[in-house]
All heavy atoms as TSV, in Angstrom:
chain	resi	resn	atom	element	x	y	z
A	1	VAL	N	N	0.839	-1.186	0.000
A	1	VAL	CA	C	0.000	0.000	0.000
A	1	VAL	C	C	0.884	1.251	0.000
A	1	VAL	O	O	0.627	2.195	-0.731
A	1	VAL	CB	C	-0.947	0.008	1.235
A	1	VAL	CG1	C	-1.706	1.317	1.307
A	1	VAL	CG2	C	-1.901	-1.162	1.178
A	2	GLY	N	N	1.921	1.252	0.836
A	2	GLY	CA	C	2.819	2.398	0.904
A	2	GLY	C	C	3.540	2.652	-0.393
A	2	GLY	O	O	3.713	3.797	-0.826
A	3	LYS	N	N	3.977	1.574	-1.018
A	3	LYS	CA	C	4.696	1.698	-2.289
A	3	LYS	C	C	3.763	2.251	-3.367
A	3	LYS	O	O	4.155	3.126	-4.146
A	3	LYS	CB	C	5.248	0.344	-2.706
A	3	LYS	CG	C	6.128	0.401	-3.926
A	3	LYS	CD	C	6.758	-0.935	-4.227
A	3	LYS	CE	C	7.662	-0.833	-5.434
A	3	LYS	NZ	N	8.323	-2.088	-5.741
A	4	ALA	N	N	2.533	1.752	-3.405
A	4	ALA	CA	C	1.568	2.225	-4.399
A	4	ALA	C	C	1.247	3.700	-4.170
A	4	ALA	O	O	1.138	4.475	-5.125
A	4	ALA	CB	C	0.286	1.398	-4.340
A	5	GLY	N	N	1.119	4.097	-2.908
A	5	GLY	CA	C	0.863	5.504	-2.598
A	5	GLY	C	C	2.022	6.386	-3.017
A	5	GLY	O	O	1.824	7.486	-3.540
A	6	GLY	N	N	3.249	5.921	-2.767
A	6	GLY	CA	C	4.434	6.672	-3.171
A	6	GLY	C	C	4.524	6.823	-4.669
A	6	GLY	O	O	4.864	7.901	-5.182
A	7	ASP	N	N	4.220	5.758	-5.378
A	7	ASP	CA	C	4.242	5.816	-6.844
A	7	ASP	C	C	3.195	6.798	-7.365
A	7	ASP	O	O	3.455	7.572	-8.289
A	7	ASP	CB	C	3.993	4.428	-7.449
A	7	ASP	CG	C	5.162	3.477	-7.213
A	7	ASP	OD1	O	6.288	3.967	-6.944
A	7	ASP	OD2	O	4.943	2.244	-7.304
A	8	LYS	N	N	2.005	6.775	-6.747
A	8	LYS	CA	C	0.933	7.682	-7.159
A	8	LYS	C	C	1.347	9.126	-6.890
A	8	LYS	O	O	1.149	10.003	-7.729
A	8	LYS	CB	C	-0.351	7.339	-6.406
A	8	LYS	CG	C	-1.516	8.237	-6.691
A	8	LYS	CD	C	-2.040	8.061	-8.096
A	8	LYS	CE	C	-3.298	8.898	-8.272
A	8	LYS	NZ	N	-3.768	8.886	-9.633
A	9	TRP	N	N	1.946	9.392	-5.714
A	9	TRP	CA	C	2.385	10.750	-5.364
A	9	TRP	C	C	3.422	11.257	-6.366
A	9	TRP	O	O	3.365	12.398	-6.809
A	9	TRP	CB	C	2.960	10.757	-3.946
A	9	TRP	CG	C	3.440	12.115	-3.520
A	9	TRP	CD1	C	4.728	12.535	-3.419
A	9	TRP	CD2	C	2.632	13.235	-3.147
A	9	TRP	NE1	N	4.775	13.838	-3.002
A	9	TRP	CE2	C	3.495	14.305	-2.833
A	9	TRP	CE3	C	1.257	13.439	-3.060
A	9	TRP	CZ2	C	3.040	15.551	-2.416
A	9	TRP	CZ3	C	0.804	14.687	-2.651
A	9	TRP	CH2	C	1.687	15.713	-2.340
A	10	LYS	N	N	4.365	10.400	-6.738
A	10	LYS	CA	C	5.408	10.793	-7.687
A	10	LYS	C	C	4.835	11.105	-9.066
A	10	LYS	O	O	5.379	11.918	-9.804
A	10	LYS	CB	C	6.460	9.689	-7.813
A	10	LYS	CG	C	7.320	9.557	-6.577
A	10	LYS	CD	C	8.281	8.398	-6.716
A	10	LYS	CE	C	9.061	8.170	-5.435
A	10	LYS	NZ	N	9.936	7.009	-5.519
A	11	SER	N	N	3.741	10.458	-9.406
A	11	SER	CA	C	3.164	10.660	-10.729
A	11	SER	C	C	2.289	11.919	-10.806
A	11	SER	O	O	1.958	12.361	-11.902
A	11	SER	CB	C	2.344	9.441	-11.144
A	11	SER	OG	O	1.176	9.330	-10.354
A	12	LEU	N	N	1.943	12.521	-9.661
A	12	LEU	CA	C	1.119	13.726	-9.670
A	12	LEU	C	C	1.939	14.931	-10.102
A	12	LEU	O	O	3.129	15.035	-9.823
A	12	LEU	CB	C	0.544	13.999	-8.279
A	12	LEU	CG	C	-0.464	13.007	-7.717
A	12	LEU	CD1	C	-0.837	13.392	-6.294
A	12	LEU	CD2	C	-1.707	12.932	-8.584
A	13	SER	N	N	1.259	15.862	-10.772
A	13	SER	CA	C	1.922	17.110	-11.165
A	13	SER	C	C	1.968	18.046	-9.957
A	13	SER	O	O	1.300	17.815	-8.941
A	13	SER	CB	C	1.149	17.783	-12.304
A	13	SER	OG	O	-0.101	18.246	-11.829
A	14	ASP	N	N	2.753	19.117	-10.070
A	14	ASP	CA	C	2.845	20.090	-8.979
A	14	ASP	C	C	1.485	20.708	-8.678
A	14	ASP	O	O	1.161	20.973	-7.519
A	14	ASP	CB	C	3.862	21.181	-9.320
A	14	ASP	CG	C	5.298	20.675	-9.254
A	14	ASP	OD1	O	5.529	19.630	-8.600
A	14	ASP	OD2	O	6.180	21.325	-9.859
A	15	ALA	N	N	0.688	20.951	-9.704
A	15	ALA	CA	C	-0.643	21.536	-9.520
A	15	ALA	C	C	-1.548	20.578	-8.742
A	15	ALA	O	O	-2.346	21.020	-7.907
A	15	ALA	CB	C	-1.263	21.875	-10.865
A	16	GLU	N	N	-1.412	19.291	-8.998
A	16	GLU	CA	C	-2.231	18.303	-8.294
A	16	GLU	C	C	-1.775	18.125	-6.843
A	16	GLU	O	O	-2.579	17.834	-5.965
A	16	GLU	CB	C	-2.180	16.959	-9.015
A	16	GLU	CG	C	-2.867	16.988	-10.380
A	16	GLU	CD	C	-2.632	15.703	-11.175
A	16	GLU	OE1	O	-1.494	15.205	-11.188
A	16	GLU	OE2	O	-3.618	15.227	-11.760
A	17	LYS	N	N	-0.484	18.327	-6.609
A	17	LYS	CA	C	0.065	18.194	-5.256
A	17	LYS	C	C	-0.209	19.427	-4.394
A	17	LYS	O	O	-0.185	19.336	-3.167
A	17	LYS	CB	C	1.579	17.983	-5.312
A	17	LYS	CG	C	2.007	16.654	-5.842
A	17	LYS	CD	C	3.534	16.566	-5.835
A	17	LYS	CE	C	4.037	15.287	-6.430
A	17	LYS	NZ	N	5.508	15.228	-6.429
A	18	ALA	N	N	-0.446	20.583	-5.013
A	18	ALA	CA	C	-0.547	21.861	-4.316
A	18	ALA	C	C	-1.498	21.855	-3.112
A	18	ALA	O	O	-1.127	22.328	-2.040
A	18	ALA	CB	C	-0.918	22.965	-5.289
A	19	PRO	N	N	-2.722	21.319	-3.224
A	19	PRO	CA	C	-3.614	21.361	-2.060
A	19	PRO	C	C	-3.073	20.547	-0.882
A	19	PRO	O	O	-3.213	20.938	0.277
A	19	PRO	CB	C	-4.930	20.772	-2.554
A	19	PRO	CG	C	-4.790	20.516	-4.001
A	19	PRO	CD	C	-3.387	20.775	-4.405
A	20	PHE	N	N	-2.419	19.458	-1.176
A	20	PHE	CA	C	-1.866	18.605	-0.124
A	20	PHE	C	C	-0.660	19.257	0.541
A	20	PHE	O	O	-0.492	19.189	1.759
A	20	PHE	CB	C	-1.489	17.229	-0.688
A	20	PHE	CG	C	-2.641	16.514	-1.327
A	20	PHE	CD1	C	-2.725	16.388	-2.703
A	20	PHE	CD2	C	-3.660	15.970	-0.542
A	20	PHE	CE1	C	-3.786	15.722	-3.298
A	20	PHE	CE2	C	-4.730	15.307	-1.126
A	20	PHE	CZ	C	-4.800	15.185	-2.505
A	21	VAL	N	N	0.165	19.896	-0.288
A	21	VAL	CA	C	1.347	20.587	0.234
A	21	VAL	C	C	0.909	21.763	1.108
A	21	VAL	O	O	1.480	21.997	2.178
A	21	VAL	CB	C	2.261	21.044	-0.921
A	21	VAL	CG1	C	3.389	21.926	-0.432
A	21	VAL	CG2	C	2.804	19.830	-1.664
A	22	ALA	N	N	-0.123	22.485	0.697
A	22	ALA	CA	C	-0.624	23.620	1.475
A	22	ALA	C	C	-1.170	23.154	2.819
A	22	ALA	O	O	-0.907	23.771	3.854
A	22	ALA	CB	C	-1.700	24.359	0.689
A	23	THR	N	N	-1.913	22.065	2.808
A	23	THR	CA	C	-2.448	21.510	4.054
A	23	THR	C	C	-1.325	21.054	4.970
A	23	THR	O	O	-1.352	21.314	6.177
A	23	THR	CB	C	-3.384	20.320	3.756
A	23	THR	OG1	O	-4.440	20.769	2.888
A	23	THR	CG2	C	-3.980	19.749	5.022
A	24	ALA	N	N	-0.330	20.412	4.408
A	24	ALA	CA	C	0.807	19.946	5.204
A	24	ALA	C	C	1.556	21.127	5.818
A	24	ALA	O	O	1.955	21.078	6.991
A	24	ALA	CB	C	1.742	19.112	4.339
A	25	GLU	N	N	1.740	22.195	5.077
A	25	GLU	CA	C	2.433	23.382	5.585
A	25	GLU	C	C	1.640	24.026	6.723
A	25	GLU	O	O	2.211	24.432	7.735
A	25	GLU	CB	C	2.659	24.389	4.455
A	25	GLU	CG	C	3.481	25.586	4.858
A	25	GLU	CD	C	4.897	25.233	5.257
A	25	GLU	OE1	O	5.464	24.273	4.727
A	25	GLU	OE2	O	5.434	25.940	6.130
A	26	LYS	N	N	0.332	24.101	6.555
A	26	LYS	CA	C	-0.528	24.678	7.599
A	26	LYS	C	C	-0.436	23.846	8.880
A	26	LYS	O	O	-0.279	24.388	9.978
A	26	LYS	CB	C	-1.973	24.733	7.106
A	26	LYS	CG	C	-2.927	25.342	8.089
A	26	LYS	CD	C	-4.343	25.382	7.539
A	26	LYS	CE	C	-5.312	25.904	8.575
A	26	LYS	NZ	N	-6.702	25.891	8.111
A	27	LYS	N	N	-0.509	22.539	8.749
A	27	LYS	CA	C	-0.429	21.665	9.914
A	27	LYS	C	C	0.953	21.719	10.559
A	27	LYS	O	O	1.077	21.630	11.776
A	27	LYS	CB	C	-0.794	20.231	9.536
A	27	LYS	CG	C	-2.266	20.078	9.239
A	27	LYS	CD	C	-2.657	18.649	9.025
A	27	LYS	CE	C	-4.150	18.584	8.762
A	27	LYS	NZ	N	-4.697	17.275	9.028
A	28	LYS	N	N	1.993	21.898	9.756
A	28	LYS	CA	C	3.351	22.013	10.292
A	28	LYS	C	C	3.471	23.268	11.140
A	28	LYS	O	O	4.069	23.244	12.223
A	28	LYS	CB	C	4.361	22.040	9.141
A	28	LYS	CG	C	5.795	22.117	9.596
A	28	LYS	CD	C	6.743	22.116	8.410
A	28	LYS	CE	C	8.181	22.245	8.869
A	28	LYS	NZ	N	9.106	22.292	7.727
A	29	GLN	N	N	2.903	24.374	10.673
A	29	GLN	CA	C	2.939	25.620	11.436
A	29	GLN	C	C	2.177	25.477	12.750
A	29	GLN	O	O	2.633	25.951	13.790
A	29	GLN	CB	C	2.380	26.765	10.605
A	29	GLN	CG	C	3.275	27.165	9.456
A	29	GLN	CD	C	2.636	28.210	8.553
A	29	GLN	OE1	O	1.475	28.567	8.720
A	29	GLN	NE2	N	3.400	28.674	7.570
A	30	GLU	N	N	1.019	24.826	12.719
A	30	GLU	CA	C	0.237	24.588	13.932
A	30	GLU	C	C	1.025	23.718	14.917
A	30	GLU	O	O	1.036	23.970	16.116
A	30	GLU	CB	C	-1.091	23.920	13.596
A	30	GLU	CG	C	-2.061	24.814	12.864
A	30	GLU	CD	C	-3.307	24.082	12.409
A	30	GLU	OE1	O	-3.517	22.911	12.807
A	30	GLU	OE2	O	-4.091	24.677	11.645
A	31	TYR	N	N	1.687	22.716	14.397
A	31	TYR	CA	C	2.502	21.827	15.223
A	31	TYR	C	C	3.627	22.604	15.900
A	31	TYR	O	O	3.869	22.446	17.094
A	31	TYR	CB	C	3.071	20.702	14.356
A	31	TYR	CG	C	4.139	19.884	15.041
A	31	TYR	CD1	C	3.797	18.903	15.962
A	31	TYR	CD2	C	5.491	20.106	14.776
A	31	TYR	CE1	C	4.774	18.157	16.604
A	31	TYR	CE2	C	6.463	19.366	15.404
A	31	TYR	CZ	C	6.111	18.391	16.314
A	31	TYR	OH	O	7.080	17.663	16.952
A	32	GLU	N	N	4.306	23.452	15.141
A	32	GLU	CA	C	5.411	24.231	15.696
A	32	GLU	C	C	4.926	25.166	16.797
A	32	GLU	O	O	5.578	25.317	17.827
A	32	GLU	CB	C	6.132	25.001	14.592
A	32	GLU	CG	C	6.931	24.090	13.684
A	32	GLU	CD	C	7.537	24.790	12.487
A	32	GLU	OE1	O	7.257	25.995	12.261
A	32	GLU	OE2	O	8.302	24.129	11.759
A	33	LYS	N	N	3.753	25.797	16.617
A	33	LYS	CA	C	3.187	26.656	17.655
A	33	LYS	C	C	2.864	25.843	18.904
A	33	LYS	O	O	3.118	26.281	20.028
A	33	LYS	CB	C	1.912	27.342	17.145
A	33	LYS	CG	C	2.168	28.441	16.148
A	33	LYS	CD	C	0.864	29.054	15.691
A	33	LYS	CE	C	1.067	30.074	14.597
A	33	LYS	NZ	N	-0.211	30.624	14.121
A	34	THR	N	N	2.313	24.661	18.705
A	34	THR	CA	C	1.957	23.802	19.831
A	34	THR	C	C	3.198	23.365	20.590
A	34	THR	O	O	3.215	23.369	21.821
A	34	THR	CB	C	1.173	22.569	19.331
A	34	THR	OG1	O	0.029	23.014	18.603
A	34	THR	CG2	C	0.732	21.694	20.478
A	35	ILE	N	N	4.241	23.015	19.879
A	35	ILE	CA	C	5.495	22.594	20.514
A	35	ILE	C	C	6.110	23.745	21.298
A	35	ILE	O	O	6.604	23.543	22.416
A	35	ILE	CB	C	6.483	22.047	19.463
A	35	ILE	CG1	C	5.997	20.708	18.926
A	35	ILE	CG2	C	7.886	21.914	20.019
A	35	ILE	CD1	C	5.899	19.616	19.977
A	36	LEU	N	N	6.097	24.950	20.748
A	36	LEU	CA	C	6.637	26.107	21.469
A	36	LEU	C	C	5.859	26.350	22.759
A	36	LEU	O	O	6.450	26.593	23.812
A	36	LEU	CB	C	6.598	27.351	20.587
A	36	LEU	CG	C	7.624	27.410	19.471
A	36	LEU	CD1	C	7.374	28.639	18.594
A	36	LEU	CD2	C	9.020	27.454	20.037
A	37	ALA	N	N	4.538	26.269	22.687
A	37	ALA	CA	C	3.709	26.464	23.879
A	37	ALA	C	C	3.994	25.372	24.908
A	37	ALA	O	O	4.094	25.645	26.106
A	37	ALA	CB	C	2.233	26.461	23.498
A	38	TYR	N	N	4.149	24.155	24.461
A	38	TYR	CA	C	4.441	23.036	25.354
A	38	TYR	C	C	5.794	23.219	26.036
A	38	TYR	O	O	5.925	23.021	27.240
A	38	TYR	CB	C	4.421	21.727	24.563
A	38	TYR	CG	C	4.792	20.519	25.380
A	38	TYR	CD1	C	3.900	19.970	26.282
A	38	TYR	CD2	C	6.049	19.928	25.248
A	38	TYR	CE1	C	4.242	18.858	27.042
A	38	TYR	CE2	C	6.395	18.829	25.997
A	38	TYR	CZ	C	5.484	18.290	26.885
A	38	TYR	OH	O	5.836	17.195	27.639
A	39	ASN	N	N	6.800	23.617	25.269
A	39	ASN	CA	C	8.133	23.829	25.825
A	39	ASN	C	C	8.132	24.966	26.841
A	39	ASN	O	O	8.802	24.884	27.868
A	39	ASN	CB	C	9.157	24.092	24.728
A	39	ASN	CG	C	9.468	22.832	23.942
A	39	ASN	OD1	O	9.306	21.725	24.443
A	39	ASN	ND2	N	9.891	23.002	22.716
A	40	LYS	N	N	7.378	26.043	26.572
A	40	LYS	CA	C	7.277	27.139	27.533
A	40	LYS	C	C	6.612	26.660	28.817
A	40	LYS	O	O	6.988	27.066	29.902
A	40	LYS	CB	C	6.489	28.301	26.935
A	40	LYS	CG	C	7.276	29.072	25.907
A	40	LYS	CD	C	6.477	30.217	25.354
A	40	LYS	CE	C	7.254	30.954	24.281
A	40	LYS	NZ	N	6.478	32.064	23.714
A	41	LYS	N	N	5.626	25.806	28.679
A	41	LYS	CA	C	4.931	25.260	29.847
A	41	LYS	C	C	5.899	24.418	30.676
A	41	LYS	O	O	5.897	24.472	31.894
A	41	LYS	CB	C	3.754	24.404	29.383
A	41	LYS	CG	C	2.920	23.821	30.486
A	41	LYS	CD	C	1.766	23.034	29.908
A	41	LYS	CE	C	0.998	22.316	30.991
A	41	LYS	NZ	N	-0.060	21.481	30.463
A	42	LEU	N	N	6.754	23.656	30.017
A	42	LEU	CA	C	7.726	22.827	30.721
A	42	LEU	C	C	8.778	23.654	31.437
A	42	LEU	O	O	9.273	23.242	32.483
A	42	LEU	CB	C	8.411	21.863	29.753
A	42	LEU	CG	C	7.588	20.678	29.284
A	42	LEU	CD1	C	8.424	19.817	28.340
A	42	LEU	CD2	C	7.091	19.847	30.432
A	43	GLU	N	N	9.148	24.802	30.869
A	43	GLU	CA	C	10.156	25.648	31.492
A	43	GLU	C	C	9.735	26.080	32.881
A	43	GLU	O	O	10.553	26.215	33.773
A	43	GLU	CB	C	10.434	26.881	30.628
A	43	GLU	CG	C	11.219	26.579	29.386
A	43	GLU	CD	C	11.396	27.800	28.495
A	43	GLU	OE1	O	10.996	28.916	28.902
A	43	GLU	OE2	O	11.918	27.630	27.382
A	44	GLY	N	N	8.447	26.249	33.100
A	44	GLY	CA	C	7.927	26.653	34.397
A	44	GLY	C	C	7.918	25.529	35.402
A	44	GLY	O	O	7.757	25.748	36.600
A	45	LYS	N	N	8.107	24.315	34.971
A	45	LYS	CA	C	8.048	23.153	35.857
A	45	LYS	C	C	9.414	22.521	36.082
A	45	LYS	O	O	9.506	21.348	36.390
A	45	LYS	CB	C	7.092	22.109	35.276
A	45	LYS	CG	C	5.667	22.585	35.214
A	45	LYS	CD	C	4.741	21.490	34.749
A	45	LYS	CE	C	3.308	21.969	34.733
A	45	LYS	NZ	N	2.391	20.912	34.370
A	46	ASN	N	N	10.486	23.274	35.913
A	46	ASN	CA	C	11.832	22.729	36.065
A	46	ASN	C	C	12.073	22.161	37.454
A	46	ASN	O	O	12.726	21.141	37.605
A	46	ASN	CB	C	12.890	23.779	35.734
A	46	ASN	CG	C	13.045	23.979	34.255
A	46	ASN	OD1	O	12.664	23.126	33.467
A	46	ASN	ND2	N	13.586	25.117	33.856
A	47	SER	N	N	11.556	22.799	38.500
A	47	SER	CA	C	11.805	22.306	39.851
A	47	SER	C	C	11.142	20.949	40.059
A	47	SER	O	O	11.701	20.068	40.703
A	47	SER	CB	C	11.307	23.307	40.891
A	47	SER	OG	O	9.910	23.500	40.758
A	48	GLU	N	N	9.959	20.760	39.517
A	48	GLU	CA	C	9.284	19.467	39.622
A	48	GLU	C	C	10.040	18.405	38.835
A	48	GLU	O	O	10.095	17.254	39.222
A	48	GLU	CB	C	7.851	19.570	39.108
A	48	GLU	CG	C	6.948	20.402	39.984
A	48	GLU	CD	C	5.558	20.520	39.400
A	48	GLU	OE1	O	5.195	19.668	38.569
A	48	GLU	OE2	O	4.849	21.460	39.762
A	49	GLU	N	N	10.637	18.793	37.719
A	49	GLU	CA	C	11.366	17.869	36.868
A	49	GLU	C	C	12.584	17.311	37.600
A	49	GLU	O	O	12.917	16.142	37.488
A	49	GLU	CB	C	11.807	18.610	35.593
A	49	GLU	CG	C	11.804	17.752	34.366
A	49	GLU	CD	C	12.095	18.588	33.136
A	49	GLU	OE1	O	11.148	19.113	32.549
A	49	GLU	OE2	O	13.280	18.709	32.787
A	50	ASP	N	N	13.273	18.144	38.381
A	50	ASP	CA	C	14.434	17.693	39.137
A	50	ASP	C	C	14.041	16.601	40.118
A	50	ASP	O	O	14.740	15.605	40.256
A	50	ASP	CB	C	15.084	18.854	39.888
A	50	ASP	CG	C	15.717	19.866	38.944
A	50	ASP	OD1	O	16.007	19.484	37.795
A	50	ASP	OD2	O	15.899	21.026	39.367
A	51	GLU	N	N	12.908	16.762	40.771
A	51	GLU	CA	C	12.455	15.757	41.717
A	51	GLU	C	C	12.115	14.451	41.007
A	51	GLU	O	O	12.441	13.379	41.486
A	51	GLU	CB	C	11.234	16.268	42.475
A	51	GLU	CG	C	11.542	17.405	43.431
A	51	GLU	CD	C	10.294	17.952	44.082
A	51	GLU	OE1	O	9.269	17.244	44.046
A	51	GLU	OE2	O	10.339	19.063	44.622
A	52	SER	N	N	11.466	14.550	39.847
A	52	SER	CA	C	11.091	13.333	39.135
A	52	SER	C	C	12.319	12.600	38.615
A	52	SER	O	O	12.345	11.380	38.577
A	52	SER	CB	C	10.120	13.635	37.994
A	52	SER	OG	O	10.736	14.428	37.013
A	53	ASP	N	N	13.352	13.334	38.206
A	53	ASP	CA	C	14.585	12.685	37.751
A	53	ASP	C	C	15.222	11.909	38.899
A	53	ASP	O	O	15.726	10.801	38.709
A	53	ASP	CB	C	15.580	13.703	37.210
A	53	ASP	CG	C	15.170	14.253	35.855
A	53	ASP	OD1	O	14.323	13.637	35.195
A	53	ASP	OD2	O	15.712	15.304	35.473
A	54	LYS	N	N	15.205	12.455	40.093
A	54	LYS	CA	C	15.769	11.773	41.254
A	54	LYS	C	C	14.984	10.491	41.522
A	54	LYS	O	O	15.550	9.438	41.761
A	54	LYS	CB	C	15.733	12.686	42.468
A	54	LYS	CG	C	16.341	12.058	43.696
A	54	LYS	CD	C	16.304	13.006	44.862
A	54	LYS	CE	C	16.879	12.334	46.100
A	54	LYS	NZ	N	16.748	13.188	47.274
A	55	SER	N	N	13.671	10.597	41.439
A	55	SER	CA	C	12.842	9.418	41.679
A	55	SER	C	C	13.125	8.326	40.657
A	55	SER	O	O	13.195	7.156	40.991
A	55	SER	CB	C	11.355	9.794	41.625
A	55	SER	OG	O	11.051	10.728	42.630
A	56	LYS	N	N	13.285	8.718	39.407
A	56	LYS	CA	C	13.551	7.743	38.358
A	56	LYS	C	C	14.872	7.029	38.600
A	56	LYS	O	O	14.970	5.823	38.427
A	56	LYS	CB	C	13.570	8.417	36.984
A	56	LYS	CG	C	12.224	8.855	36.507
A	56	LYS	CD	C	12.342	9.551	35.169
A	56	LYS	CE	C	11.006	10.083	34.711
A	56	LYS	NZ	N	11.123	10.821	33.462
A	57	SER	N	N	15.882	7.777	39.015
A	57	SER	CA	C	17.181	7.149	39.227
A	57	SER	C	C	17.120	6.186	40.400
A	57	SER	O	O	17.752	5.144	40.388
A	57	SER	CB	C	18.267	8.196	39.441
A	57	SER	OG	O	18.042	8.905	40.632
A	58	GLU	N	N	16.341	6.525	41.423
A	58	GLU	CA	C	16.214	5.622	42.561
A	58	GLU	C	C	15.505	4.340	42.144
A	58	GLU	O	O	15.892	3.252	42.529
A	58	GLU	CB	C	15.449	6.303	43.694
A	58	GLU	CG	C	16.235	7.410	44.361
A	58	GLU	CD	C	15.410	8.162	45.393
A	58	GLU	OE1	O	14.246	7.828	45.602
A	58	GLU	OE2	O	15.974	9.086	45.987
A	59	VAL	N	N	14.482	4.472	41.322
A	59	VAL	CA	C	13.749	3.300	40.852
A	59	VAL	C	C	14.655	2.437	39.987
A	59	VAL	O	O	14.693	1.222	40.122
A	59	VAL	CB	C	12.486	3.724	40.056
A	59	VAL	CG1	C	11.850	2.537	39.376
A	59	VAL	CG2	C	11.498	4.411	40.982
A	60	ASN	N	N	15.415	3.065	39.103
A	60	ASN	CA	C	16.310	2.312	38.225
A	60	ASN	C	C	17.390	1.594	39.029
A	60	ASN	O	O	17.771	0.486	38.693
A	60	ASN	CB	C	16.954	3.231	37.189
A	60	ASN	CG	C	15.964	3.691	36.146
A	60	ASN	OD1	O	14.938	3.048	35.949
A	60	ASN	ND2	N	16.247	4.794	35.503
A	61	ASP	N	N	17.892	2.209	40.087
A	61	ASP	CA	C	18.902	1.558	40.918
A	61	ASP	C	C	18.323	0.300	41.554
A	61	ASP	O	O	18.984	-0.735	41.611
A	61	ASP	CB	C	19.393	2.501	42.017
A	61	ASP	CG	C	20.246	3.627	41.464
A	61	ASP	OD1	O	20.727	3.502	40.318
A	61	ASP	OD2	O	20.424	4.623	42.177
A	62	ASP	N	N	17.082	0.346	42.021
A	62	ASP	CA	C	16.446	-0.822	42.621
A	62	ASP	C	C	16.283	-1.942	41.600
A	62	ASP	O	O	16.513	-3.103	41.887
A	62	ASP	CB	C	15.075	-0.455	43.206
A	62	ASP	CG	C	15.195	0.454	44.419
A	62	ASP	OD1	O	16.292	0.525	45.009
A	62	ASP	OD2	O	14.184	1.103	44.757
A	63	GLU	N	N	15.886	-1.577	40.381
A	63	GLU	CA	C	15.678	-2.576	39.350
A	63	GLU	C	C	16.995	-3.243	38.939
A	63	GLU	O	O	17.036	-4.444	38.696
A	63	GLU	CB	C	15.017	-1.950	38.118
A	63	GLU	CG	C	13.593	-1.524	38.367
A	63	GLU	CD	C	13.001	-0.789	37.181
A	63	GLU	OE1	O	13.695	-0.554	36.192
A	63	GLU	OE2	O	11.822	-0.448	37.279
A	64	GLU	N	N	18.064	-2.485	38.909
A	64	GLU	CA	C	19.360	-3.051	38.545
A	64	GLU	C	C	19.827	-4.069	39.579
A	64	GLU	O	O	20.417	-5.074	39.252
A	64	GLU	CB	C	20.403	-1.943	38.388
A	64	GLU	CG	C	20.163	-1.094	37.148
A	64	GLU	CD	C	21.128	0.083	37.067
A	64	GLU	OE1	O	22.021	0.181	37.933
A	64	GLU	OE2	O	20.972	0.880	36.136
A	65	ASP	N	N	19.548	-3.799	40.842
A	65	ASP	CA	C	19.950	-4.710	41.903
A	65	ASP	C	C	19.206	-6.042	41.773
A	65	ASP	O	O	19.765	-7.104	42.029
A	65	ASP	CB	C	19.675	-4.105	43.286
A	65	ASP	CG	C	20.613	-2.941	43.586
A	65	ASP	OD1	O	21.680	-2.829	42.931
A	65	ASP	OD2	O	20.265	-2.143	44.465
A	66	GLU	N	N	17.943	-5.987	41.377
A	66	GLU	CA	C	17.170	-7.212	41.244
A	66	GLU	C	C	17.652	-8.070	40.078
A	66	GLU	O	O	17.637	-9.283	40.141
A	66	GLU	CB	C	15.689	-6.868	41.026
A	66	GLU	CG	C	15.042	-6.238	42.244
A	66	GLU	CD	C	13.617	-5.790	41.956
A	66	GLU	OE1	O	13.112	-6.038	40.856
A	66	GLU	OE2	O	13.035	-5.185	42.847
A	67	VAL	N	N	18.121	-7.459	39.026
A	67	VAL	CA	C	18.568	-8.183	37.844
A	67	VAL	C	C	19.842	-8.955	38.145
A	67	VAL	O	O	20.029	-10.082	37.700
A	67	VAL	CB	C	18.785	-7.205	36.660
A	67	VAL	CG1	C	19.406	-7.933	35.491
A	67	VAL	CG2	C	17.471	-6.562	36.286
A	68	ASP	N	N	20.762	-8.374	38.907
A	68	ASP	CA	C	22.039	-9.034	39.212
A	68	ASP	C	C	21.792	-10.175	40.083
A	68	ASP	O	O	21.667	-11.084	40.441
A	68	ASP	CB	C	22.993	-8.076	39.922
A	68	ASP	CG	C	23.444	-6.968	38.978
A	68	ASP	OD1	O	23.188	-7.099	37.772
A	68	ASP	OD2	O	24.021	-5.996	39.458
């Protein structure tokens, strides 16, 4: 299915591809805005992140001991 879709896409002219390319560009811009907002939200939670990293390392240390 993927190969057939790729072959069909390659056979389309630029004019036929234009609506799809425009939609993809619009969605890419929306994605980038969402990622920026998400990253800004994370910047405010740095102190909580430090605590969670400590917890993860403690959990991983326990799991390593059980494996040996």
